[in-house]
C-alpha positions, 0 to 999 in steps of 0.5 A: 254452789261454791266457786273453785279456788283460784289461788292457795289462801295461805301462800297465794300459789296458783291453782295448778299447785292445788291437788285434790285432798279428799272431802270434808263436811261436803266440801272438796279439800285441796292441798297446796304443793308449795306450802303443804297446807290444806284448804277448801273454798271457805278458807279465809272467808267469814264462813270458815269454821261455821257449822250448820251450813243449812241455816246460814242463808236463812240466818242472813235473811233474818239479819236483813229483817232485823231479828234479835240474836235471841229470836234468831237463836230460838228459831234455828235451835242454836245457842245465843252464843252461836247466833251472836257469832254468826251475826258478827261474822255476817256483819263483818263480811258486809262491812268489808264489802266496798263498791268499786264504782257507781253507775248512772247519775248519783247525788253526792253531798258531804255532811260533818259530824263532831268527833266522838271520844266516847269511852276514852279515859283521857280526852284530847279536848275539853269535854262538851255536853250533848248538842253543843257545837264544836270549836270550828264550823265545817272542816276542822280538827273536831269535825269528821266529814262523811260523804253520802251518795245515792242514786239520783231520781229522775225529774218528772 
């Protein structure tokens, strides 16, 4: 079940500006009285224009299980291109998700990794071999800090 729209996805007008405008592919369509665009509950989401809605939820579980694109395409009888498109839409939606806050006890630490210039034609620094150390130790222009947080396990 999809939630009702609270604002127009095009002009962000309030929900009272949205008028019912029929049905399409099992979804209720709305027309904004302000900008005259039509939309549905999926407009502006990663699921926009994806067909075979009966397969979407199952495909998301296949992603979690780590199935390859070809294996997922074969299982659902879709082309490799469609499975690839779905994979990237779902992964983009997951990467955009950010938690607002952590609750409970957490352990937080930072780790540093060397900046990778892989694929760049002109390096901003002299090249280095795999496993070599950077110019600076800890914080520096060639080190990228990464914060890592995880729930703290209670001591027994």
